[in-house]
N, C-alpha and C positions, 0 to 999 in steps of 0.2 A: 846746913839749911836746905841745900839741894836734896839731900837724902830724906829730910823731913817732908818736903813737898811731894816726893815720889810716894812716900808711905801714905800721905793723906789721899792722894789720887787713887792708890790701890784700894784703900778702904772704901772710898766712894764707889769704885767699880764693883767691889764685892757686894756692897750694900744694894747697888742697883740690880745686880744679877739675882740676888736673894729676893728682892721685891718682885721681879718678874716671875720667879718660881712660885711665890705665894699667890700671885694673881692667877696663874694657870691652874693652881690647885683649887682655887675657889670656883672656877668655871667648870672644870671636869674633875670630879673626885676620883681619887685613885682607887682601883678595884683590885682585890686580891687575885692571884694567879688561878686560872681554871674557872673563873666566874664569867658567864657570857655577858657581852655588852648589852646594856638596857636599850630597848627600842623606844624611840620617841613617840609619845602619844599624839594622834592626829587631832587637829583643832575641830571644834563643833561644826564649822562651815564645811570642812572636808568630809566629816561623817554624814552630814545631810546630803551632800552631793553624791556620795557613794550609794546611799540608800535610794535616792531618786533614780539613779542609773539601774539599780536592781529591779525596782518596781515597774520600770518602763516595759510594756508588753512587746513581745517579738512581733515583727511585721509579718502578717499572713497574706498569702495569695488569695485574691478574690476570684471565686469560680462562678461564672454566670450560668444560672440554671435555665434550661429550656422550659418555657411555659407549658403547662398541661393543656391538652386540647379541650375545648368546651364540650360539656355533656348536653346534647340537645334535649334530653328528657327533662332536664332541670332548668335550662336556660331559655328564657322567653325571647321570641323574636321582637323586633321593634314594631309594635302594633299600636296604632292610634286608638284613642278611646271612641272616636267617631266611627260609626258603621261605614265600611267601604262602599263607595258608590258603584253600582252595577248597571249593566244594560239589560238584565233579565226582567221579564214581565212579572214574574212572581217569585218571591223568596220566602223561605221559612228557616229559622235556626232555633233548634231546641236542645235542651239537655237530654242526652240519650237515656238516662235512667229515670229522672223525675218527670220529664215531659215539660219542664218549665220553658216557656217561650222567651227566647233571648232577643229575637228580632223577627219582624214579619213585614212583608210588602205584598200587597194584593193576595194575601194568603188564601182567601176564600173565592178568588176568581176561578170560575169553571174553565178548565183547559184540558187539552189532550196531554196524556202522560207519556206517550210513546213507550219505549222498552223499560222505563223505570218501574212500570207496573209488574214486570217480571219478578220483582221482589216478592209480591204477593203470591205469584205462581210458585216460586221456590219455597216460600214459607209453608204453603199448604202441602206440597209434596214432602218437605222435610218433617212436618208435624205428623203426617200419616205413617211415616216410618217404613220399615222393610226395605231399606235403601240398598241392601245387598241382593235383592231379587232381580231377576232378568226382566228386561222390557223388550218386546218384539216390535220392530218398526213396521208400520203399515203404509200403504201407498197414500192414504189420505193425509198422513203426517207431513208429506213433502209439498202439499198444495199451499204454498205460501212463498212470498218474496219479501225483500230481496236478499236478506242475510241468511244464509243457510250453511249448515255443516256438511250437507250432502250425505246424510245417513241413508242407507238404501233399504227398501222394503224387504222384509225377511231376515234382516240382520238383528242380532240380539245384543243388548248392552245392559250392564248393571245400572240401576237407577242412580246411584251415587255418581257414576261417570257422566251420565247425561246431565245431572244437576250441576256438577262442576263446570261442564262446558257451557251450560245455560248462563251461569252467573259470571263467568270470565269473558266469554266471547259473544254471548247474546244471540245465538242462532235461533231463528223463528221456527224452523222445522223441529228442533229439539223441544221447544216450548209446547208445540202442538202434540208431539209424541208423549211427553210426560203428562199432559193434561188428559189426553184420551186414555192413557194407561191408568190414570188415577181415578177418573170418574166415568169412563165408558164412552164419553164424547166430549168435544170441545164445548158444546152448549151446556152440558151438565156441569162441566168444570167451571164455566163462567158463573153459573148459579152458586157454586161453592165459593167462588171468589167474592161475590156480593154478600153472601151470608157471613163469611169470615170478616170482611171489611166492617160490616155493621156491628159484629161482636166486639171488634177492636175500638169502635167509636168513629170510624171513618164513614160518616153518613151522607156526605155530599158527593159520593162517587158512584159510578155505575160501570161495570165491566162486561164486555161482550166476548172477548177472546183472551187467551193467556199470554199473547206476545206483544200487545200494544199497537198493532197495525191499525190505522184509522178506519173506523166503521161508524155509521150513524148510531147515536145513543151511548157511545163510550166516552167517559170523561172522568176527571178527578180534580182535585185542588192541591195546592202546595201543603195546606194544613193536613188534609187526609193522607197524603203521601208521607208526611213526617210521622204520622201515627203508625202507618204500616211499616215504615222503616224502623221505628223503635222496636216493634215486635220482631222484625227480622234480625235486628242487632242483638236482641236477647237470645236468639236461637244459636246454640254453639256450633251446629253443623254449618249454618249459613255464614257465621262469623269466620269459621275456619277456611271458607272458600273465597269470600269476597276480598280477602287480603292478599290473595295470590297474584303476583305480577304476571305469571304465565303458568301454563301447564302443558303436559304432553298428552294428547288424546290418541288412544289406540283404536283404530277402526276394527271391525269384525274380521277383515281379511288380513290383519296383522300390520297394515301400514300405519305409520304414526305421523302426527302433525302437531307442531308446537302452536299453541293458542296464546296470543298475547292479550292481556287484560285491556279492555277498551277504556278503562278509567285512567286517564293520563295524570290525574292529581295524585294517584297512588305512587307514581314514580317521582313526581315533582316535589311533593311535600313530605317531610319526615314524620309528620303527625298523622297523615291520612292512613286509615286502615281498611279502606274499601267502600263498598256499596255498589251502585248501579247507574249506568249511562242510558241515554235514550235520544233518538232523533227520528222525526218525520217532518215533512214540509209543513204539515199542519201544526205540529207541536213545537217546532224549532229545536234548538239544542237544549237538552235537559240533563241534569245530573243530580243524583242523591249521593252525597259524600259524607263519610263518617270519619271522625278523628279522635284521638285520645292523647292525654298527657297524665302524669300522676295526679289522681284526684278529680279528673274531669273527663267526660266523654260528651261529644257534641255531634249532632246530625244537621247537615245543611241540605236544603232542597232548593234547586235552581231550575226554573222552568222558562221556556221561551227566550233563550239567550242566543248569541251569535256563535259561530263555529270556534273562533279564537277566544271570544269573551267568556264562554262557559267555564273553561279551565282556569283562567285568570280570576274570574269572579268567585268561583267556588273555593279556590285556594285562599284568596283574601278573606272571604267570609269564614272559612274554617279556622284560620289563624286568629281572626278577631274573636270568634266564639270561644275558642280555647283559652285565650289570654286576656280577655276583656277585664 
């Protein structure tokens, strides 16, 4: 009986062991020798996570770029649509090419023009040409005050050199020298000035001398001066001179002198390209200023202003005319 019980227990143990073997076979199938073990396939969630990691862009360093400087030829200043208020007695703003009036204030009021009328003197000399020819200074040329270059009688200069000095520094003795050389006398040259002014349409003016010093019967208006300035602006010789901030003048004895342009707006405004200043007690501070930007050229005439106001007013009016 005892032997039978042991046999039964042994059979049960063998059966239990055999069952365990069968269960293991079902979970992991037996593979032949030399065949590599199969790799378990990833779940759909794992695949999606892997692809998401691959698509994620690499982090790049942000480089801060230095902004480009503004181009003043294309960038407009902050200009109000309203015409700037000025202390000048008379003002005229015109398009330099078409002559269209952009703004006027007492434009037909008869006034002294001071040295701004030297633009007409320069225009006549430039139009008559032969600028490389010598001009001999005479004693009568120096009979003027107060601004002089102190050219001496008997010295000779090329016309172009005297013309440059006239438009940059505005010496009265040079104006007289060029006038006498051109027409034979100051009086004859004044007659030429009046004739040329009428031809241009400046009919409310009368000139007696080439330098603008006050004398009875000499006058002009802001409108007439804008007409004369337009003709001067169209002359390439004058345009090439009035834009010069300074020049070196060589005297006949070889001495040199640097002449700084009397037009302060030329240095203060990037848009100004020249023209002519003027002052006498009778005329006040005067300025004809020209300026340009792509597609637009403007001329401003300011008469009877204060010493400080003439530069401020002309600059403001010039900017307004160019960018209105």
